C-alpha positions as a printed Julia matrix, in Angstrom:
421×3 Matrix{Float64}:
  -55.39   98.63  137.88
  -52.28  100.26  135.47
  -55.49  100.35  133.59
  -57.58  102.81  135.4
  -54.83  104.96  136.51
  -54.37  105.5   132.99
  -57.32  105.39  131.42
  -59.39  106.83  134.29
  -60.37  109.98  133.33
  -62.18  108.87  130.3
  -63.65  105.99  131.54
  -65.21  109.01  134.29
  -66.33  111.3   130.71
  -67.77  108.32  129.48
  -69.71  106.87  131.96
  -71.3   110.66  132.46
  -72.26  110.56  129.12
  -73.79  106.97  129.49
  -75.35  107.43  132.32
  -77.02  111.01  131.08
  -77.58  108.75  127.78
  -79.8   106.2   129.9
  -81.39  108.57  132.53
  -82.38  110.3   129.1
  -84.05  106.64  127.84
  -85.59  106.03  131.51
  -87.57  109.55  130.8
  -88.45  108.88  127.35
  -89.67  105.58  128.53
  -90.54  104.48  132.48
  -91.72  108.44  132.91
  -93.95  108.48  129.75
  -95.76  105.24  131.3
  -96.14  106.73  134.65
  -97.43  109.76  133.2
  -99.32  107.94  130.44
 -102.52  107.18  132.74
 -103.22  111.2   133.32
 -102.43  112.35  129.83
 -104.71  109.56  128.62
 -107.83  110.27  130.65
 -107.52  113.83  129.51
 -107.11  114.63  133.38
 -104.32  116.7   131.85
 -102.19  117.77  128.87
  -98.81  116.29  127.53
  -97.01  120.07  128.48
  -98.84  120.07  132.05
  -97.51  116.34  132.51
  -94.04  117.47  131.17
  -93.92  119.97  133.81
  -95.13  117.53  136.61
  -92.81  115.41  136.04
  -89.81  117.59  135.74
  -90.62  118.72  139.02
  -91.6   115.26  140.8
  -89.73  112.9   139.09
  -86.83  115.27  139.77
  -87.9   115.42  143.53
  -88.06  111.54  144.19
  -84.59  111.21  142.2
  -83.01  114.2   144.47
  -84.98  113.34  147.63
  -85.7   109.82  147.83
  -83.47  108.05  145.61
  -80.25  108.52  146.77
  -80.14  105.35  149.49
  -76.56  103.9   149.17
  -77.09  102.19  145.71
  -75.29   98.41  145.17
  -72.33   99.15  143.17
  -73.2    95.67  141.43
  -77.17   96.26  141.02
  -79.13   93.85  142.86
  -76.7    91.17  143.51
  -77.21   90.11  139.85
  -73.13   89.29  139.7
  -70.49   88.04  141.8
  -67.41   90.55  140.94
  -65.48   87.87  143.59
  -63.54   86.84  140.25
  -62.61   89.79  139.02
  -61.18   91.73  142.2
  -57.78   91.67  140.61
  -58.67   93.2   137.41
  -61.09   95.92  138.1
  -61.08   97.45  134.6
  -63.23   94.26  133.32
  -65.72   95.49  136.17
  -65.46   99.12  134.09
  -65.77   98.17  130.44
  -68.39   96.06  132.06
  -70.76   98.46  132.98
  -70.31  100.39  130.49
  -71.17   98.31  127.91
  -74.36   98.45  129.81
  -75.27  101.2   130.28
  -74.67  102.36  126.36
  -76.7    98.56  125.24
  -79.63   99.41  128.15
  -79.5   103.31  126.71
  -79.3   102.1   122.91
  -82.44   99.41  123.79
  -84.55  102.31  125.68
  -84.37  104.7   122.56
  -85.71  102.05  119.87
  -88.55  100.97  122.15
  -89.11  104.36  122.92
  -89.27  105.41  118.98
  -91.68  102.31  118.28
  -93.61  103.5   121.15
  -93.33  100.83  123.76
  -93.66  100.84  126.91
  -90.42   98.35  127.99
  -88.76   98.33  131.61
  -85.69   99.92  132.16
  -85.06   97.97  135.06
  -84.51   94.64  133.12
  -83.27   96.3   130.09
  -79.91   97.14  132.64
  -80.4    93.97  134.24
  -79.85   92.26  130.93
  -77.23   94.26  130.06
  -74.95   93.16  133.16
  -75.78   89.5   132.74
  -74.69   89.52  128.99
  -72.18   91.61  130.13
  -71.07   88.79  132.74
  -71.86   85.89  130.67
  -69.29   87.05  128.28
  -66.74   88.67  130.24
  -66.37   86.7   133.59
  -68.26   83.56  132.99
  -71.56   81.98  133.35
  -70.85   80.94  137.11
  -70.7    84.83  138.2
  -74.4    85.21  137.59
  -77.11   85.19  140.44
  -79.33   82.45  137.8
  -81.81   82.58  140.95
  -82.47   86.01  140.9
  -82.77   86.34  137.01
  -85.85   83.52  137.54
  -87.3    86.19  140.05
  -86.76   88.87  137.22
  -88.96   86.46  134.48
  -91.6    85.49  137.41
  -91.82   89.64  137.85
  -92.96   89.3   134.15
  -96.4    87.85  135.6
  -96.55   88.61  139.04
  -96.87   92.33  138.97
  -98.61   93.28  136.13
 -101.23   90.5   137.92
 -100.69   92.85  140.93
 -101.39   95.89  139.56
 -104.41   95.02  137.24
 -106.61   93.45  140.19
 -105.86   96.33  142.29
 -107.2    98.22  139.36
 -110.0    96.26  139.16
 -110.65   96.25  142.68
 -110.69   99.78  142.9
 -112.83  100.02  139.78
 -115.33   98.12  141.5
 -115.11  100.24  144.45
 -115.62  103.44  142.74
 -118.71  101.99  140.56
 -120.66  100.26  143.47
 -119.99  103.21  145.16
 -120.38  106.54  143.15
 -121.42  105.75  139.17
 -124.47  103.65  140.21
 -125.97  105.58  143.04
 -128.91  107.46  142.8
 -126.88  110.27  142.38
 -123.42  109.65  141.54
 -122.28  113.43  141.58
 -122.66  114.16  144.91
 -121.17  110.91  146.26
 -118.52  111.57  143.92
 -117.68  114.56  145.85
 -118.23  112.76  149.43
 -116.31  109.72  148.22
 -112.95  111.3   146.21
 -111.69  112.71  149.15
 -111.48  109.71  150.45
 -109.43  108.03  147.39
 -107.04  111.09  147.63
 -106.1   110.66  151.13
 -104.93  106.91  149.8
 -102.95  108.5   147.52
 -100.8   110.92  149.75
 -100.47  107.91  151.95
  -99.47  105.15  149.92
  -96.76  107.41  148.45
  -95.55  108.62  151.51
  -95.38  104.83  152.75
  -93.71  104.83  148.92
  -91.27  107.24  150.07
  -90.51  106.04  153.92
  -89.74  102.41  152.88
  -87.47  103.2   150.14
  -85.58  104.51  152.59
  -84.19  108.39  153.19
  -80.61  107.22  154.47
  -78.67  110.23  152.7
  -80.9   112.87  154.16
  -80.08  111.32  158.0
  -83.91  110.38  158.22
  -84.44  107.15  159.6
  -87.58  105.77  161.14
  -89.22  102.87  162.5
  -92.3   101.15  160.58
  -94.66  102.71  162.77
  -93.32  106.07  162.73
  -93.41  106.14  158.59
  -96.91  104.77  158.67
  -97.5   107.41  161.53
  -96.06  110.73  158.84
  -98.14  108.98  155.78
 -100.76  108.85  157.66
 -100.55  113.12  158.56
  -99.3   113.4   154.56
 -102.51  111.55  153.6
 -105.15  113.85  155.4
 -103.12  117.18  154.57
 -103.26  116.22  150.44
 -106.66  115.14  151.38
 -107.65  118.47  152.63
 -106.53  120.2   150.04
 -107.81  118.06  147.32
 -110.98  118.29  148.8
 -110.62  122.13  148.37
 -110.06  121.36  145.41
 -113.22  119.44  145.07
 -115.49  121.93  146.36
 -115.41  123.78  142.88
 -115.89  121.23  140.77
 -119.95  122.23  139.14
 -122.45  120.24  137.29
 -122.24  119.9   133.89
 -125.89  120.2   132.85
 -124.44  120.75  129.14
 -121.82  117.73  129.19
 -124.01  115.95  130.75
 -126.18  115.49  127.89
 -123.47  113.62  125.63
 -121.65  111.65  128.71
 -123.92  110.98  131.5
 -121.62  110.61  134.06
 -119.26  114.0   132.45
 -119.27  115.98  136.04
 -118.38  113.23  138.23
 -115.4   112.71  135.7
 -114.69  116.37  136.1
 -114.84  115.6   140.11
 -111.84  113.12  139.43
 -109.53  115.21  137.18
 -108.01  116.94  139.97
 -107.31  113.47  141.88
 -105.75  112.4   138.51
 -103.62  115.25  139.55
 -102.59  114.17  142.36
 -102.01  110.88  140.93
  -99.54  111.85  138.13
  -97.78  113.97  140.98
  -97.18  110.96  142.89
  -96.45  107.92  140.19
  -94.04  111.01  139.04
  -92.39  111.03  143.15
  -92.72  107.09  143.36
  -91.25  106.55  140.23
  -88.4   109.16  140.24
  -87.0   107.39  143.95
  -87.95  103.9   142.33
  -86.02  103.73  139.05
  -83.67  106.27  138.96
  -80.7   103.87  140.14
  -81.48  102.28  136.57
  -79.25  104.89  134.88
  -77.12  106.21  138.16
  -75.97  102.28  139.57
  -73.59  101.67  137.03
  -72.22  105.01  136.96
  -71.74  104.76  140.73
  -70.19  101.43  140.26
  -67.72  103.15  137.66
  -67.3   106.6   139.46
  -66.17  104.48  142.81
  -63.68  101.9   141.17
  -61.96  105.51  139.49
  -61.36  107.68  142.6
  -60.21  103.7   144.74
  -58.26  103.46  142.31
  -58.94  100.36  141.2
  -60.84   99.28  144.28
  -63.83   96.52  143.75
  -66.31   97.49  146.46
  -69.77   95.73  146.81
  -71.34   99.42  147.65
  -70.16  102.22  146.26
  -70.82  105.65  148.24
  -73.28  107.85  145.5
  -72.57  111.49  145.09
  -75.33  114.25  144.85
  -74.19  115.43  141.75
  -74.23  112.52  140.27
  -78.24  112.28  141.75
  -78.83  115.54  139.77
  -77.61  114.25  136.68
  -79.76  111.38  136.58
  -82.49  113.51  137.63
  -81.84  116.11  134.73
  -81.94  112.86  132.46
  -84.98  111.64  133.08
  -86.68  115.15  132.53
  -85.07  115.74  128.78
  -86.21  112.41  128.09
  -89.9   112.33  128.88
  -90.0   116.47  127.7
  -88.4   114.95  124.46
  -89.79  111.43  123.13
  -91.98  110.84  126.25
  -95.07  111.46  124.02
  -94.66  108.35  121.47
  -95.41  105.79  125.05
  -97.44  108.27  126.82
  -99.76  107.32  123.4
  -99.79  103.7   123.98
 -100.11  103.6   127.92
 -102.93  106.11  128.01
 -104.9   106.03  124.49
 -104.15  102.48  122.61
 -104.7    99.96  125.4
 -107.64  100.89  126.51
 -110.0   103.97  126.49
 -109.12  105.66  129.61
 -111.4   108.76  131.37
 -110.05  109.91  134.43
 -111.34  107.72  137.08
 -110.43  105.21  135.15
 -106.66  106.79  134.89
 -107.13  107.04  138.87
 -107.52  103.46  139.69
 -104.65  102.32  137.47
 -102.58  105.27  138.96
 -102.84  104.36  141.87
 -103.29  101.09  141.6
  -99.44  101.1   139.96
  -98.31  102.89  143.08
  -99.91  100.32  145.69
  -98.02   97.67  143.73
  -94.74   99.34  143.87
  -95.26   99.83  147.54
  -95.58   96.07  147.93
  -92.82   95.37  145.71
  -90.25   97.73  147.63
  -91.6    96.28  151.1
  -90.88   92.48  150.23
  -88.44   93.23  147.58
  -89.86   91.66  144.48
  -87.64   92.96  141.21
  -90.27   94.16  139.7
  -90.52   96.81  137.09
  -92.63   99.83  137.08
  -94.0    99.6   132.98
  -95.32   96.46  133.46
  -97.25   97.08  136.59
  -98.4   100.58  134.85
  -99.94   98.09  132.0
 -101.45   95.18  133.65
 -103.03   98.18  135.37
 -104.28   99.65  132.62
 -105.44   96.78  131.71
 -107.14   95.79  134.77
 -109.62   98.93  134.5
 -109.97   97.61  131.14
 -111.31   94.5   132.23
 -113.73   95.9   134.67
 -115.94   96.97  131.06
 -114.46   93.15  129.48
 -112.09   91.65  127.53
 -113.67   93.3   124.67
 -112.98   96.98  126.12
 -108.7    95.77  125.13
 -106.93   96.2   122.56
 -105.33   92.64  122.2
 -103.26   93.41  119.12
 -101.23   96.22  121.19
 -101.04   94.44  124.08
  -99.51   91.23  122.52
  -96.95   93.38  120.82
  -95.9    95.8   123.99
  -95.32   91.39  125.74
  -93.18   91.03  122.73
  -91.43   94.0   123.34
  -91.07   92.91  127.04
  -89.42   89.21  126.01
  -87.33   90.6   124.21
  -85.64   93.76  126.71
  -83.1    91.14  128.48
  -81.36   89.33  125.72
  -81.72   92.29  123.1
  -79.52   93.84  126.42
  -77.14   90.85  126.85
  -76.15   90.8   123.47
  -75.47   94.41  123.37
  -73.62   94.91  126.23
  -71.53   91.97  125.29
  -70.83   93.51  122.37
  -69.48   96.51  123.45
  -68.19   94.85  126.44
  -65.47   93.34  124.04
  -65.0    96.41  122.19
  -64.18   98.33  124.95
  -61.53   95.68  126.7
  -60.13   95.69  122.72
  -59.29   99.91  122.53
  -58.49  100.33  125.95
  -56.74   96.73  126.94
């Protein structure tokens, strides 16, 4: 307790700096995953992606990311063994933030789309094993996370493949694909609005004092879906046949109909992502602030001051603007060639998978889902449409994420213990 009293202000400053660094990493890597399909398909430019993300990631983080964060991320460790020495938890959370942020920076500079969730989970496990003992880690939870490496890309990929098949059957293979695209597109826009509002409702808006039942959430989501579909219809009506472009690529006009849809899915994915993954950066930060403010109480829950959400939102946007383009390139152009229809399917499939995961409590990664969805879209044209070398590199980077975060966090934990203890 004396250490908390003596160094409390220093711990707070370090938590803010490391938390900001971590959310910068989330922006550089995870947000780039969310926006990569839209940029890769040619629907929006990198600059537009940054503007969309700035608005919608921030809105998602601020509006829907504020459910009370479990201090000990997702029940991965049991802190009861260190209730008498709360400074160990502070060292551990600082070490976890710094370790995960450094790994995300390394991965982003290489253009590897890794999981921010698994980076922070690996880091927390590393500190717990080093600082508390093997028994402090809930290994069952880690097992389910490893299983999600296979499950989440499979679910995302399957949904993307099914969506692509539906577009092919209903639109691309029809006698008049352009007219069919204009007829069916509003229904696909409705899906976007409906799914993303469902994500938001399920994630919880408790800090805005909005608590809706399952049925109410569904009704609100349908209303939002209809409104989005009406706006989408107005945008789609302005799209005209481009005969010159159709000569070089016979579906060019159809793809133009899907360009406005990609803007909706980009906004939707950014919002869903902001609400979902901002906690990876600010969860450990909220834990440190809570321990220091309470003079050393290790609570299982920590309230989330709005300034922390604000800091997280700003960090994410700066990360995307400064380093996000590398991961965007990998997701958007290197795995398989994307067009607006393919990009739409991949992004919507990813958003649907996030909804399913948040409702069933599966510890999935937005990154793994996004990569799986892009692969699913590529598979619709056969295995030859995928670049297996790029996919191999991505899978290796996923496997390395947990141990990399863990080893770095253990080293930083002992460093901080040596400095302050």
